[in-house]
PyMOL Python script that loads the backbone (N, CA, C, O; Angstrom):
from pymol import cmd

cmd.read_pdbstr("""\
ATOM      1  N   MET A   1     155.283  22.956 -21.902  1.00  0.00           N
ATOM      2  CA  MET A   1     154.005  22.429 -21.574  1.00  0.00           C
ATOM      3  C   MET A   1     153.497  23.153 -20.335  1.00  0.00           C
ATOM      4  O   MET A   1     154.220  23.268 -19.346  1.00  0.00           O
ATOM      5  N   GLY A   2     152.267  23.639 -20.379  1.00  0.00           N
ATOM      6  CA  GLY A   2     151.651  24.298 -19.230  1.00  0.00           C
ATOM      7  C   GLY A   2     151.213  23.320 -18.201  1.00  0.00           C
ATOM      8  O   GLY A   2     151.529  22.132 -18.276  1.00  0.00           O
ATOM      9  N   ARG A   3     150.474  23.819 -17.220  1.00  0.00           N
ATOM     10  CA  ARG A   3     149.992  22.904 -16.189  1.00  0.00           C
ATOM     11  C   ARG A   3     148.922  21.987 -16.764  1.00  0.00           C
ATOM     12  O   ARG A   3     148.223  22.338 -17.714  1.00  0.00           O
ATOM     13  N   HIS A   4     148.813  20.832 -16.180  1.00  0.00           N
ATOM     14  CA  HIS A   4     147.867  19.851 -16.675  1.00  0.00           C
ATOM     15  C   HIS A   4     147.339  19.047 -15.505  1.00  0.00           C
ATOM     16  O   HIS A   4     147.777  19.216 -14.367  1.00  0.00           O
ATOM     17  N   ARG A   5     146.391  18.171 -15.800  1.00  0.00           N
ATOM     18  CA  ARG A   5     145.836  17.227 -14.831  1.00  0.00           C
ATOM     19  C   ARG A   5     145.681  15.893 -15.527  1.00  0.00           C
ATOM     20  O   ARG A   5     145.794  15.788 -16.748  1.00  0.00           O
ATOM     21  N   ILE A   6     145.423  14.887 -14.733  1.00  0.00           N
ATOM     22  CA  ILE A   6     145.190  13.556 -15.276  1.00  0.00           C
ATOM     23  C   ILE A   6     143.695  13.279 -15.134  1.00  0.00           C
ATOM     24  O   ILE A   6     143.148  13.386 -14.036  1.00  0.00           O
ATOM     25  N   ASN A   7     143.027  12.921 -16.240  1.00  0.00           N
ATOM     26  CA  ASN A   7     141.601  12.645 -16.155  1.00  0.00           C
ATOM     27  C   ASN A   7     141.349  11.205 -15.739  1.00  0.00           C
ATOM     28  O   ASN A   7     142.284  10.446 -15.480  1.00  0.00           O
ATOM     29  N   ILE A   8     140.074  10.838 -15.678  1.00  0.00           N
ATOM     30  CA  ILE A   8     139.715   9.506 -15.182  1.00  0.00           C
ATOM     31  C   ILE A   8     140.172   8.370 -16.093  1.00  0.00           C
ATOM     32  O   ILE A   8     140.205   7.210 -15.682  1.00  0.00           O
ATOM     33  N   HIS A   9     140.523   8.710 -17.326  1.00  0.00           N
ATOM     34  CA  HIS A   9     141.039   7.709 -18.268  1.00  0.00           C
ATOM     35  C   HIS A   9     142.563   7.686 -18.282  1.00  0.00           C
ATOM     36  O   HIS A   9     143.178   7.096 -19.171  1.00  0.00           O
ATOM     37  N   ASN A  10     143.164   8.335 -17.286  1.00  0.00           N
ATOM     38  CA  ASN A  10     144.624   8.379 -17.132  1.00  0.00           C
ATOM     39  C   ASN A  10     145.303   9.113 -18.288  1.00  0.00           C
ATOM     40  O   ASN A  10     146.423   8.780 -18.677  1.00  0.00           O
ATOM     41  N   GLU A  11     144.606  10.122 -18.834  1.00  0.00           N
ATOM     42  CA  GLU A  11     145.148  10.920 -19.905  1.00  0.00           C
ATOM     43  C   GLU A  11     145.553  12.277 -19.372  1.00  0.00           C
ATOM     44  O   GLU A  11     144.896  12.826 -18.488  1.00  0.00           O
ATOM     45  N   VAL A  12     146.640  12.822 -19.910  1.00  0.00           N
ATOM     46  CA  VAL A  12     147.110  14.140 -19.548  1.00  0.00           C
ATOM     47  C   VAL A  12     146.279  15.172 -20.291  1.00  0.00           C
ATOM     48  O   VAL A  12     146.215  15.164 -21.520  1.00  0.00           O
ATOM     49  N   VAL A  13     145.636  16.072 -19.530  1.00  0.00           N
ATOM     50  CA  VAL A  13     144.748  17.070 -20.127  1.00  0.00           C
ATOM     51  C   VAL A  13     145.227  18.445 -19.644  1.00  0.00           C
ATOM     52  O   VAL A  13     145.421  18.639 -18.444  1.00  0.00           O
ATOM     53  N   PRO A  14     145.418  19.400 -20.563  1.00  0.00           N
ATOM     54  CA  PRO A  14     145.816  20.750 -20.125  1.00  0.00           C
ATOM     55  C   PRO A  14     144.713  21.390 -19.292  1.00  0.00           C
ATOM     56  O   PRO A  14     143.532  21.134 -19.525  1.00  0.00           O
ATOM     57  N   LEU A  15     145.079  22.203 -18.343  1.00  0.00           N
ATOM     58  CA  LEU A  15     144.116  22.922 -17.538  1.00  0.00           C
ATOM     59  C   LEU A  15     143.418  23.983 -18.387  1.00  0.00           C
ATOM     60  O   LEU A  15     144.032  24.614 -19.246  1.00  0.00           O
ATOM     61  N   THR A  16     142.124  24.163 -18.128  1.00  0.00           N
ATOM     62  CA  THR A  16     141.377  25.234 -18.804  1.00  0.00           C
ATOM     63  C   THR A  16     141.794  26.567 -18.173  1.00  0.00           C
ATOM     64  O   THR A  16     142.484  26.595 -17.154  1.00  0.00           O
ATOM     65  N   GLU A  17     141.373  27.650 -18.785  1.00  0.00           N
ATOM     66  CA  GLU A  17     141.695  28.963 -18.254  1.00  0.00           C
ATOM     67  C   GLU A  17     141.098  29.146 -16.854  1.00  0.00           C
ATOM     68  O   GLU A  17     141.735  29.727 -15.975  1.00  0.00           O
ATOM     69  N   GLU A  18     139.894  28.656 -16.654  1.00  0.00           N
ATOM     70  CA  GLU A  18     139.261  28.733 -15.326  1.00  0.00           C
ATOM     71  C   GLU A  18     140.040  27.911 -14.293  1.00  0.00           C
ATOM     72  O   GLU A  18     140.247  28.354 -13.163  1.00  0.00           O
ATOM     73  N   GLU A  19     140.467  26.716 -14.695  1.00  0.00           N
ATOM     74  CA  GLU A  19     141.228  25.884 -13.792  1.00  0.00           C
ATOM     75  C   GLU A  19     142.576  26.513 -13.458  1.00  0.00           C
ATOM     76  O   GLU A  19     143.047  26.421 -12.325  1.00  0.00           O
ATOM     77  N   GLU A  20     143.192  27.151 -14.444  1.00  0.00           N
ATOM     78  CA  GLU A  20     144.471  27.864 -14.211  1.00  0.00           C
ATOM     79  C   GLU A  20     144.283  28.977 -13.183  1.00  0.00           C
ATOM     80  O   GLU A  20     145.086  29.116 -12.260  1.00  0.00           O
ATOM     81  N   LYS A  21     143.216  29.774 -13.342  1.00  0.00           N
ATOM     82  CA  LYS A  21     142.933  30.854 -12.393  1.00  0.00           C
ATOM     83  C   LYS A  21     142.689  30.313 -10.997  1.00  0.00           C
ATOM     84  O   LYS A  21     143.192  30.858 -10.014  1.00  0.00           O
ATOM     85  N   ALA A  22     141.904  29.218 -10.910  1.00  0.00           N
ATOM     86  CA  ALA A  22     141.630  28.633  -9.595  1.00  0.00           C
ATOM     87  C   ALA A  22     142.928  28.125  -8.956  1.00  0.00           C
ATOM     88  O   ALA A  22     143.160  28.340  -7.766  1.00  0.00           O
ATOM     89  N   ARG A  23     143.768  27.455  -9.742  1.00  0.00           N
ATOM     90  CA  ARG A  23     145.039  26.954  -9.231  1.00  0.00           C
ATOM     91  C   ARG A  23     145.943  28.079  -8.780  1.00  0.00           C
ATOM     92  O   ARG A  23     146.598  27.980  -7.742  1.00  0.00           O
ATOM     93  N   ASP A  24     145.983  29.165  -9.568  1.00  0.00           N
ATOM     94  CA  ASP A  24     146.789  30.341  -9.187  1.00  0.00           C
ATOM     95  C   ASP A  24     146.313  30.920  -7.866  1.00  0.00           C
ATOM     96  O   ASP A  24     147.125  31.298  -7.021  1.00  0.00           O
ATOM     97  N   ALA A  25     144.973  30.992  -7.679  1.00  0.00           N
ATOM     98  CA  ALA A  25     144.408  31.527  -6.415  1.00  0.00           C
ATOM     99  C   ALA A  25     144.786  30.623  -5.256  1.00  0.00           C
ATOM    100  O   ALA A  25     145.156  31.109  -4.187  1.00  0.00           O
ATOM    101  N   GLU A  26     144.696  29.309  -5.454  1.00  0.00           N
ATOM    102  CA  GLU A  26     145.051  28.356  -4.401  1.00  0.00           C
ATOM    103  C   GLU A  26     146.534  28.492  -4.027  1.00  0.00           C
ATOM    104  O   GLU A  26     146.878  28.508  -2.845  1.00  0.00           O
ATOM    105  N   GLU A  27     147.389  28.589  -5.015  1.00  0.00           N
ATOM    106  CA  GLU A  27     148.832  28.697  -4.758  1.00  0.00           C
ATOM    107  C   GLU A  27     149.147  30.017  -4.060  1.00  0.00           C
ATOM    108  O   GLU A  27     150.015  30.058  -3.188  1.00  0.00           O
ATOM    109  N   ALA A  28     148.467  31.081  -4.424  1.00  0.00           N
ATOM    110  CA  ALA A  28     148.703  32.370  -3.762  1.00  0.00           C
ATOM    111  C   ALA A  28     148.263  32.306  -2.321  1.00  0.00           C
ATOM    112  O   ALA A  28     148.934  32.862  -1.451  1.00  0.00           O
ATOM    113  N   GLU A  29     147.160  31.646  -2.040  1.00  0.00           N
ATOM    114  CA  GLU A  29     146.686  31.503  -0.661  1.00  0.00           C
ATOM    115  C   GLU A  29     147.651  30.706   0.162  1.00  0.00           C
ATOM    116  O   GLU A  29     147.960  31.090   1.290  1.00  0.00           O
ATOM    117  N   VAL A  30     148.135  29.616  -0.359  1.00  0.00           N
ATOM    118  CA  VAL A  30     149.098  28.784   0.361  1.00  0.00           C
ATOM    119  C   VAL A  30     150.381  29.559   0.627  1.00  0.00           C
ATOM    120  O   VAL A  30     150.939  29.481   1.721  1.00  0.00           O
ATOM    121  N   ALA A  31     150.852  30.309  -0.370  1.00  0.00           N
ATOM    122  CA  ALA A  31     152.056  31.108  -0.173  1.00  0.00           C
ATOM    123  C   ALA A  31     151.864  32.159   0.907  1.00  0.00           C
ATOM    124  O   ALA A  31     152.771  32.417   1.699  1.00  0.00           O
ATOM    125  N   SER A  32     150.700  32.758   0.938  1.00  0.00           N
ATOM    126  CA  SER A  32     150.372  33.764   1.955  1.00  0.00           C
ATOM    127  C   SER A  32     150.356  33.145   3.347  1.00  0.00           C
ATOM    128  O   SER A  32     150.914  33.700   4.293  1.00  0.00           O
ATOM    129  N   GLN A  33     149.705  31.979   3.460  1.00  0.00           N
ATOM    130  CA  GLN A  33     149.631  31.291   4.749  1.00  0.00           C
ATOM    131  C   GLN A  33     151.036  30.899   5.212  1.00  0.00           C
ATOM    132  O   GLN A  33     151.346  31.019   6.397  1.00  0.00           O
ATOM    133  N   TYR A  34     151.879  30.439   4.309  1.00  0.00           N
ATOM    134  CA  TYR A  34     153.234  30.058   4.675  1.00  0.00           C
ATOM    135  C   TYR A  34     154.035  31.272   5.151  1.00  0.00           C
ATOM    136  O   TYR A  34     154.761  31.195   6.143  1.00  0.00           O
ATOM    137  N   ALA A  35     153.897  32.391   4.437  1.00  0.00           N
ATOM    138  CA  ALA A  35     154.616  33.603   4.833  1.00  0.00           C
ATOM    139  C   ALA A  35     154.161  34.073   6.205  1.00  0.00           C
ATOM    140  O   ALA A  35     154.983  34.512   7.010  1.00  0.00           O
ATOM    141  N   ASP A  36     152.870  33.987   6.482  1.00  0.00           N
ATOM    142  CA  ASP A  36     152.342  34.343   7.811  1.00  0.00           C
ATOM    143  C   ASP A  36     152.911  33.428   8.889  1.00  0.00           C
ATOM    144  O   ASP A  36     153.299  33.876   9.968  1.00  0.00           O
ATOM    145  N   TYR A  37     152.950  32.129   8.570  1.00  0.00           N
ATOM    146  CA  TYR A  37     153.471  31.161   9.555  1.00  0.00           C
ATOM    147  C   TYR A  37     154.935  31.465   9.868  1.00  0.00           C
ATOM    148  O   TYR A  37     155.333  31.490  11.033  1.00  0.00           O
ATOM    149  N   VAL A  38     155.731  31.695   8.831  1.00  0.00           N
ATOM    150  CA  VAL A  38     157.139  31.974   9.017  1.00  0.00           C
ATOM    151  C   VAL A  38     157.328  33.252   9.817  1.00  0.00           C
ATOM    152  O   VAL A  38     158.158  33.298  10.725  1.00  0.00           O
ATOM    153  N   ALA A  39     156.585  34.267   9.496  1.00  0.00           N
ATOM    154  CA  ALA A  39     156.708  35.562  10.204  1.00  0.00           C
ATOM    155  C   ALA A  39     156.328  35.409  11.685  1.00  0.00           C
ATOM    156  O   ALA A  39     156.941  36.033  12.551  1.00  0.00           O
ATOM    157  N   ASN A  40     155.324  34.583  11.971  1.00  0.00           N
ATOM    158  CA  ASN A  40     154.838  34.440  13.353  1.00  0.00           C
ATOM    159  C   ASN A  40     155.605  33.407  14.148  1.00  0.00           C
ATOM    160  O   ASN A  40     155.415  33.328  15.362  1.00  0.00           O
ATOM    161  N   ASN A  41     156.465  32.607  13.527  1.00  0.00           N
ATOM    162  CA  ASN A  41     157.163  31.572  14.263  1.00  0.00           C
ATOM    163  C   ASN A  41     158.685  31.638  14.160  1.00  0.00           C
ATOM    164  O   ASN A  41     159.374  30.780  14.713  1.00  0.00           O
ATOM    165  N   LYS A  42     159.223  32.643  13.460  1.00  0.00           N
ATOM    166  CA  LYS A  42     160.679  32.756  13.316  1.00  0.00           C
ATOM    167  C   LYS A  42     161.371  32.909  14.662  1.00  0.00           C
ATOM    168  O   LYS A  42     162.501  32.454  14.838  1.00  0.00           O
ATOM    169  N   TYR A  43     160.693  33.552  15.614  1.00  0.00           N
ATOM    170  CA  TYR A  43     161.319  33.773  16.918  1.00  0.00           C
ATOM    171  C   TYR A  43     161.671  32.441  17.592  1.00  0.00           C
ATOM    172  O   TYR A  43     162.627  32.380  18.365  1.00  0.00           O
ATOM    173  N   LYS A  44     160.918  31.386  17.311  1.00  0.00           N
ATOM    174  CA  LYS A  44     161.201  30.069  17.901  1.00  0.00           C
ATOM    175  C   LYS A  44     162.556  29.555  17.457  1.00  0.00           C
ATOM    176  O   LYS A  44     163.339  29.066  18.271  1.00  0.00           O
ATOM    177  N   ASP A  45     162.832  29.663  16.176  1.00  0.00           N
ATOM    178  CA  ASP A  45     164.145  29.213  15.668  1.00  0.00           C
ATOM    179  C   ASP A  45     165.261  30.088  16.219  1.00  0.00           C
ATOM    180  O   ASP A  45     166.323  29.594  16.597  1.00  0.00           O
ATOM    181  N   ASP A  46     165.010  31.393  16.261  1.00  0.00           N
ATOM    182  CA  ASP A  46     166.009  32.321  16.785  1.00  0.00           C
ATOM    183  C   ASP A  46     166.336  32.003  18.257  1.00  0.00           C
ATOM    184  O   ASP A  46     167.500  31.997  18.659  1.00  0.00           O
ATOM    185  N   ARG A  47     165.298  31.743  19.036  1.00  0.00           N
ATOM    186  CA  ARG A  47     165.500  31.418  20.443  1.00  0.00           C
ATOM    187  C   ARG A  47     166.210  30.101  20.618  1.00  0.00           C
ATOM    188  O   ARG A  47     167.111  29.983  21.448  1.00  0.00           O
ATOM    189  N   ALA A  48     165.813  29.107  19.844  1.00  0.00           N
ATOM    190  CA  ALA A  48     166.338  27.766  20.042  1.00  0.00           C
ATOM    191  C   ALA A  48     167.864  27.719  19.965  1.00  0.00           C
ATOM    192  O   ALA A  48     168.504  26.976  20.709  1.00  0.00           O
ATOM    193  N   GLY A  49     168.435  28.502  19.075  1.00  0.00           N
ATOM    194  CA  GLY A  49     169.892  28.513  18.933  1.00  0.00           C
ATOM    195  C   GLY A  49     170.593  29.368  19.962  1.00  0.00           C
ATOM    196  O   GLY A  49     171.821  29.370  20.042  1.00  0.00           O
ATOM    197  N   SER A  50     169.820  30.095  20.752  1.00  0.00           N
ATOM    198  CA  SER A  50     170.428  31.032  21.706  1.00  0.00           C
ATOM    199  C   SER A  50     170.312  30.594  23.164  1.00  0.00           C
ATOM    200  O   SER A  50     171.049  31.084  24.020  1.00  0.00           O
ATOM    201  N   TYR A  51     169.394  29.677  23.447  1.00  0.00           N
ATOM    202  CA  TYR A  51     169.264  29.206  24.830  1.00  0.00           C
ATOM    203  C   TYR A  51     170.512  28.418  25.254  1.00  0.00           C
ATOM    204  O   TYR A  51     171.174  27.801  24.419  1.00  0.00           O
ATOM    205  N   PRO A  52     170.823  28.444  26.537  1.00  0.00           N
ATOM    206  CA  PRO A  52     171.902  27.578  27.037  1.00  0.00           C
ATOM    207  C   PRO A  52     171.506  26.117  26.810  1.00  0.00           C
ATOM    208  O   PRO A  52     170.313  25.832  26.713  1.00  0.00           O
ATOM    209  N   PRO A  53     172.446  25.191  26.724  1.00  0.00           N
ATOM    210  CA  PRO A  53     172.115  23.782  26.530  1.00  0.00           C
ATOM    211  C   PRO A  53     171.156  23.299  27.612  1.00  0.00           C
ATOM    212  O   PRO A  53     171.229  23.721  28.766  1.00  0.00           O
ATOM    213  N   ILE A  54     170.265  22.413  27.217  1.00  0.00           N
ATOM    214  CA  ILE A  54     169.203  21.917  28.147  1.00  0.00           C
ATOM    215  C   ILE A  54     169.829  21.261  29.354  1.00  0.00           C
ATOM    216  O   ILE A  54     169.310  21.390  30.464  1.00  0.00           O
ATOM    217  N   GLY A  55     170.921  20.567  29.166  1.00  0.00           N
ATOM    218  CA  GLY A  55     171.595  19.947  30.308  1.00  0.00           C
ATOM    219  C   GLY A  55     172.029  20.969  31.344  1.00  0.00           C
ATOM    220  O   GLY A  55     171.881  20.743  32.545  1.00  0.00           O
ATOM    221  N   ASP A  56     172.561  22.087  30.886  1.00  0.00           N
ATOM    222  CA  ASP A  56     172.959  23.161  31.796  1.00  0.00           C
ATOM    223  C   ASP A  56     171.748  23.773  32.504  1.00  0.00           C
ATOM    224  O   ASP A  56     171.802  24.116  33.685  1.00  0.00           O
ATOM    225  N   GLN A  57     170.669  23.898  31.754  1.00  0.00           N
ATOM    226  CA  GLN A  57     169.444  24.458  32.369  1.00  0.00           C
ATOM    227  C   GLN A  57     168.925  23.528  33.470  1.00  0.00           C
ATOM    228  O   GLN A  57     168.566  23.988  34.554  1.00  0.00           O
ATOM    229  N   LEU A  58     168.887  22.233  33.195  1.00  0.00           N
ATOM    230  CA  LEU A  58     168.388  21.284  34.175  1.00  0.00           C
ATOM    231  C   LEU A  58     169.320  21.227  35.370  1.00  0.00           C
ATOM    232  O   LEU A  58     168.856  21.135  36.507  1.00  0.00           O
ATOM    233  N   ASP A  59     170.623  21.281  35.141  1.00  0.00           N
ATOM    234  CA  ASP A  59     171.588  21.263  36.241  1.00  0.00           C
ATOM    235  C   ASP A  59     171.375  22.460  37.148  1.00  0.00           C
ATOM    236  O   ASP A  59     171.405  22.328  38.372  1.00  0.00           O
ATOM    237  N   ALA A  60     171.157  23.639  36.551  1.00  0.00           N
ATOM    238  CA  ALA A  60     170.934  24.845  37.346  1.00  0.00           C
ATOM    239  C   ALA A  60     169.634  24.731  38.166  1.00  0.00           C
ATOM    240  O   ALA A  60     169.579  25.156  39.320  1.00  0.00           O
ATOM    241  N   LEU A  61     168.604  24.158  37.558  1.00  0.00           N
ATOM    242  CA  LEU A  61     167.354  23.962  38.307  1.00  0.00           C
ATOM    243  C   LEU A  61     167.551  23.000  39.477  1.00  0.00           C
ATOM    244  O   LEU A  61     167.032  23.217  40.573  1.00  0.00           O
ATOM    245  N   TRP A  62     168.310  21.934  39.223  1.00  0.00           N
ATOM    246  CA  TRP A  62     168.542  20.939  40.248  1.00  0.00           C
ATOM    247  C   TRP A  62     169.333  21.517  41.436  1.00  0.00           C
ATOM    248  O   TRP A  62     169.040  21.249  42.602  1.00  0.00           O
ATOM    249  N   LYS A  63     170.358  22.329  41.078  1.00  0.00           N
ATOM    250  CA  LYS A  63     171.169  22.945  42.143  1.00  0.00           C
ATOM    251  C   LYS A  63     170.382  24.015  42.878  1.00  0.00           C
ATOM    252  O   LYS A  63     170.545  24.187  44.086  1.00  0.00           O
ATOM    253  N   GLY A  64     169.529  24.737  42.158  1.00  0.00           N
ATOM    254  CA  GLY A  64     168.713  25.775  42.772  1.00  0.00           C
ATOM    255  C   GLY A  64     169.535  26.975  43.217  1.00  0.00           C
ATOM    256  O   GLY A  64     170.688  27.121  42.812  1.00  0.00           O
ATOM    257  N   GLY A  65     168.973  27.803  44.018  1.00  0.00           N
ATOM    258  CA  GLY A  65     169.667  28.975  44.565  1.00  0.00           C
ATOM    259  C   GLY A  65     170.196  29.915  43.514  1.00  0.00           C
ATOM    260  O   GLY A  65     169.490  30.286  42.577  1.00  0.00           O
ATOM    261  N   ASP A  66     171.490  30.310  43.683  1.00  0.00           N
ATOM    262  CA  ASP A  66     172.104  31.258  42.775  1.00  0.00           C
ATOM    263  C   ASP A  66     172.229  30.720  41.358  1.00  0.00           C
ATOM    264  O   ASP A  66     172.093  31.477  40.396  1.00  0.00           O
ATOM    265  N   ASP A  67     172.488  29.416  41.214  1.00  0.00           N
ATOM    266  CA  ASP A  67     172.600  28.818  39.888  1.00  0.00           C
ATOM    267  C   ASP A  67     171.278  28.956  39.126  1.00  0.00           C
ATOM    268  O   ASP A  67     171.262  29.328  37.953  1.00  0.00           O
ATOM    269  N   ALA A  68     170.182  28.652  39.804  1.00  0.00           N
ATOM    270  CA  ALA A  68     168.865  28.736  39.153  1.00  0.00           C
ATOM    271  C   ALA A  68     168.547  30.206  38.811  1.00  0.00           C
ATOM    272  O   ALA A  68     167.993  30.504  37.753  1.00  0.00           O
ATOM    273  N   ASP A  69     168.907  31.097  39.718  1.00  0.00           N
ATOM    274  CA  ASP A  69     168.650  32.540  39.469  1.00  0.00           C
ATOM    275  C   ASP A  69     169.455  33.032  38.251  1.00  0.00           C
ATOM    276  O   ASP A  69     168.946  33.779  37.415  1.00  0.00           O
ATOM    277  N   ALA A  70     170.709  32.599  38.172  1.00  0.00           N
ATOM    278  CA  ALA A  70     171.550  33.001  37.033  1.00  0.00           C
ATOM    279  C   ALA A  70     171.010  32.443  35.707  1.00  0.00           C
ATOM    280  O   ALA A  70     170.996  33.137  34.691  1.00  0.00           O
ATOM    281  N   MET A  71     170.569  31.182  35.738  1.00  0.00           N
ATOM    282  CA  MET A  71     170.008  30.578  34.538  1.00  0.00           C
ATOM    283  C   MET A  71     168.709  31.293  34.139  1.00  0.00           C
ATOM    284  O   MET A  71     168.456  31.496  32.951  1.00  0.00           O
ATOM    285  N   LYS A  72     167.909  31.664  35.098  1.00  0.00           N
ATOM    286  CA  LYS A  72     166.670  32.372  34.767  1.00  0.00           C
ATOM    287  C   LYS A  72     166.975  33.690  34.055  1.00  0.00           C
ATOM    288  O   LYS A  72     166.272  34.076  33.122  1.00  0.00           O
ATOM    289  N   ILE A  73     168.025  34.373  34.502  1.00  0.00           N
ATOM    290  CA  ILE A  73     168.449  35.626  33.863  1.00  0.00           C
ATOM    291  C   ILE A  73     168.849  35.365  32.417  1.00  0.00           C
ATOM    292  O   ILE A  73     168.469  36.119  31.521  1.00  0.00           O
ATOM    293  N   LEU A  74     169.630  34.278  32.179  1.00  0.00           N
ATOM    294  CA  LEU A  74     170.053  33.961  30.809  1.00  0.00           C
ATOM    295  C   LEU A  74     168.853  33.639  29.903  1.00  0.00           C
ATOM    296  O   LEU A  74     168.761  34.126  28.776  1.00  0.00           O
ATOM    297  N   VAL A  75     167.962  32.830  30.409  1.00  0.00           N
ATOM    298  CA  VAL A  75     166.776  32.449  29.618  1.00  0.00           C
ATOM    299  C   VAL A  75     165.907  33.667  29.335  1.00  0.00           C
ATOM    300  O   VAL A  75     165.430  33.847  28.215  1.00  0.00           O
ATOM    301  N   ASN A  76     165.705  34.485  30.327  1.00  0.00           N
ATOM    302  CA  ASN A  76     164.874  35.687  30.121  1.00  0.00           C
ATOM    303  C   ASN A  76     165.497  36.664  29.136  1.00  0.00           C
ATOM    304  O   ASN A  76     164.778  37.353  28.412  1.00  0.00           O
ATOM    305  N   LYS A  77     166.836  36.733  29.099  1.00  0.00           N
ATOM    306  CA  LYS A  77     167.511  37.567  28.134  1.00  0.00           C
ATOM    307  C   LYS A  77     167.258  37.093  26.715  1.00  0.00           C
ATOM    308  O   LYS A  77     167.023  37.901  25.816  1.00  0.00           O
ATOM    309  N   VAL A  78     167.307  35.775  26.514  1.00  0.00           N
ATOM    310  CA  VAL A  78     167.006  35.229  25.191  1.00  0.00           C
ATOM    311  C   VAL A  78     165.597  35.590  24.785  1.00  0.00           C
ATOM    312  O   VAL A  78     165.356  35.990  23.646  1.00  0.00           O
ATOM    313  N   LYS A  79     164.660  35.451  25.716  1.00  0.00           N
ATOM    314  CA  LYS A  79     163.258  35.772  25.437  1.00  0.00           C
ATOM    315  C   LYS A  79     163.073  37.238  25.095  1.00  0.00           C
ATOM    316  O   LYS A  79     162.276  37.574  24.219  1.00  0.00           O
ATOM    317  N   SER A  80     163.790  38.108  25.769  1.00  0.00           N
ATOM    318  CA  SER A  80     163.662  39.541  25.463  1.00  0.00           C
ATOM    319  C   SER A  80     164.378  39.921  24.168  1.00  0.00           C
ATOM    320  O   SER A  80     163.950  40.834  23.462  1.00  0.00           O
ATOM    321  N   ASP A  81     165.477  39.212  23.859  1.00  0.00           N
ATOM    322  CA  ASP A  81     166.164  39.468  22.602  1.00  0.00           C
ATOM    323  C   ASP A  81     165.358  39.040  21.390  1.00  0.00           C
ATOM    324  O   ASP A  81     165.455  39.653  20.327  1.00  0.00           O
ATOM    325  N   PHE A  82     164.562  37.990  21.544  1.00  0.00           N
ATOM    326  CA  PHE A  82     163.755  37.446  20.453  1.00  0.00           C
ATOM    327  C   PHE A  82     162.303  37.320  20.919  1.00  0.00           C
ATOM    328  O   PHE A  82     161.833  36.213  21.181  1.00  0.00           O
ATOM    329  N   PRO A  83     161.580  38.465  21.027  1.00  0.00           N
ATOM    330  CA  PRO A  83     160.204  38.420  21.543  1.00  0.00           C
ATOM    331  C   PRO A  83     159.226  37.773  20.571  1.00  0.00           C
ATOM    332  O   PRO A  83     159.446  37.729  19.361  1.00  0.00           O
ATOM    333  N   LYS A  84     158.127  37.268  21.154  1.00  0.00           N
ATOM    334  CA  LYS A  84     157.039  36.752  20.319  1.00  0.00           C
ATOM    335  C   LYS A  84     156.418  37.907  19.567  1.00  0.00           C
ATOM    336  O   LYS A  84     156.301  39.007  20.106  1.00  0.00           O
ATOM    337  N   PRO A  85     156.018  37.671  18.329  1.00  0.00           N
ATOM    338  CA  PRO A  85     155.295  38.757  17.621  1.00  0.00           C
ATOM    339  C   PRO A  85     153.907  38.980  18.234  1.00  0.00           C
ATOM    340  O   PRO A  85     153.318  38.056  18.795  1.00  0.00           O
ATOM    341  N   ASP A  86     153.400  40.179  18.126  1.00  0.00           N
ATOM    342  CA  ASP A  86     152.094  40.484  18.717  1.00  0.00           C
ATOM    343  C   ASP A  86     150.978  39.924  17.890  1.00  0.00           C
ATOM    344  O   ASP A  86     149.809  40.086  18.239  1.00  0.00           O
TER     345      ASP A  86
END
""", "prot")
cmd.dss("prot")
cmd.show_as("cartoon", "prot")
cmd.util.cbc("prot")
cmd.orient("prot")
């Protein structure tokens, strides 16, 4: 059975050729938008698994000084390893 829709009488009706083409175009557009989103946001997932634990980051900020400087180096390395796309 091909694609279908439900009409106002709650009957299953096959899509016409025009409706099939329109649905194909809609699905292609959604797939394209999803691929763009994934390509432009993958770095976030990559970074999230590479940052030091948030507790360690906050502890370093609280202590300040050399601890904060060392943590900044670690965080900046993750950012440079997984840059934002242009």
